[in-house]
C-alpha positions as CSV (number, residue, x, y, z in Angstrom):
1,X,57.7,220.1,386.6
2,X,61.5,221.2,384.9
3,X,64.2,223.0,387.2
4,X,67.3,224.4,385.6
5,X,70.0,225.0,388.4
6,X,72.6,227.6,387.6
7,X,75.7,228.3,389.4
8,X,78.3,230.6,388.1
9,X,79.8,231.6,391.8
10,X,82.4,228.7,391.3
11,X,85.0,227.7,388.9
12,X,83.8,226.7,386.2
13,X,79.7,227.7,385.5
14,X,77.6,225.1,385.9
15,X,73.9,224.3,384.7
16,X,71.5,221.1,385.1
17,X,68.1,220.2,384.4
18,X,65.9,218.0,386.1
19,X,62.9,216.2,384.6
20,X,60.5,213.8,386.1
21,X,62.5,211.3,384.4
22,X,65.8,212.7,383.7
23,X,69.0,214.4,385.1
24,X,71.2,216.3,382.5
25,X,74.1,219.1,383.1
26,X,76.9,220.7,382.0
27,X,79.8,222.9,382.4
28,X,81.8,225.9,380.9
29,X,85.0,227.9,381.6
30,X,84.6,231.0,383.9
31,X,85.4,233.3,382.0
32,X,84.0,237.1,381.0
33,X,82.9,236.2,377.5
34,X,80.9,232.8,378.5
35,X,79.2,235.5,381.4
36,X,78.2,237.9,378.7
37,X,76.6,235.4,376.3
38,X,75.0,233.7,379.5
39,X,71.4,233.8,377.9
40,X,73.0,231.8,375.0
41,X,74.4,228.9,376.9
42,X,71.6,228.0,378.8
43,X,69.1,228.6,375.6
44,X,71.6,226.3,373.6
45,X,71.8,223.7,376.7
46,X,68.1,223.4,377.2
47,X,68.2,223.1,373.0
48,X,70.3,220.0,373.3
49,X,67.7,218.2,375.5
50,X,65.0,219.2,373.8
51,X,63.8,221.8,375.9
52,X,63.0,225.5,375.6
53,X,62.7,228.3,378.8
54,X,59.4,228.1,378.5
55,X,59.4,224.1,379.7
56,X,61.0,225.6,382.9
57,X,59.3,225.8,385.7
58,X,61.7,226.7,388.4
59,X,65.3,227.7,388.4
60,X,67.4,227.7,391.4
61,X,70.4,230.1,391.3
62,X,73.7,229.9,393.3
63,X,73.8,233.3,395.1
64,X,77.3,232.6,396.7
65,X,79.9,233.8,397.8
66,X,82.6,233.6,395.4
67,X,82.9,235.0,392.2
68,X,81.1,238.8,392.0
69,X,80.8,238.6,388.4
70,X,79.5,235.3,388.1
71,X,76.7,235.8,390.2
72,X,75.9,239.3,389.4
73,X,75.6,237.9,385.6
74,X,73.5,235.2,386.6
75,X,70.9,237.0,389.0
76,X,70.3,239.5,386.0
77,X,69.7,236.4,383.6
78,X,67.2,234.9,386.3
79,X,65.5,238.1,386.9
80,X,65.0,238.6,383.4
81,X,63.4,235.2,382.9
82,X,61.3,235.5,385.8
83,X,60.4,238.6,384.6
84,X,59.4,237.8,381.1
85,X,58.0,234.2,381.5
86,X,57.2,234.5,384.9
87,X,59.5,231.7,385.9
88,X,60.0,231.3,389.4
89,X,63.2,230.9,391.2
90,X,64.9,230.3,394.4
91,X,68.4,231.8,395.2
92,X,70.5,230.0,397.6
93,X,73.9,229.4,399.2
94,X,75.5,226.2,400.6
95,X,75.8,228.2,403.7
96,X,72.1,228.3,404.1
97,X,72.3,224.1,404.3
98,X,74.2,223.8,407.3
99,X,74.6,220.7,409.1
100,X,73.4,218.9,405.8
101,X,75.4,216.0,404.3
102,X,73.9,215.8,400.7
103,X,74.8,219.4,398.8
104,X,74.8,217.8,395.5
105,X,73.4,219.6,392.6
106,X,70.4,217.5,392.0
107,X,69.4,217.5,395.6
108,X,69.5,221.5,395.6
109,X,65.3,222.0,395.1
110,X,64.8,219.4,398.0
111,X,67.1,221.4,400.3
112,X,65.4,224.6,399.5
113,X,62.5,223.1,400.4
114,X,63.7,221.6,403.6
115,X,65.4,225.1,404.9
116,X,62.4,227.6,403.2
117,X,64.6,229.7,400.9
118,X,62.0,232.0,400.1
119,X,61.4,232.0,396.2
120,X,61.7,235.2,394.0
121,X,64.1,237.0,396.2
122,X,67.3,237.5,395.8
123,X,69.8,238.1,398.6
124,X,73.3,238.3,397.4
125,X,76.6,237.2,399.7
126,X,79.7,238.7,398.0
127,X,82.9,238.2,399.1
128,X,85.4,240.9,398.7
């Protein structure tokens, strides 16, 4: 099962792919231009690792709280992937995992399962 983690809520755009045998990640500057081409950045990242969006089974997306524009754009992209390719997604916030010590990106799928983060539900936490 291949998992894609998207985190645009912080200082950098962070992407991670978790496959059964490897973990890949990349960061990009958090700029308006990069938000506008987020799907291109994701597809390029997948291609670098010999994957396509149809190879992804689950997407995990940080729903905030922090950058409104980054969160809004990344949620829109993930919702589009869900509608077009039927890829399940999980919207998490680090606040969902209170009391956990290992909040690394590669542990996010396990934490979402442990804390019963609902699939295909967007409930954002924007800071103003």
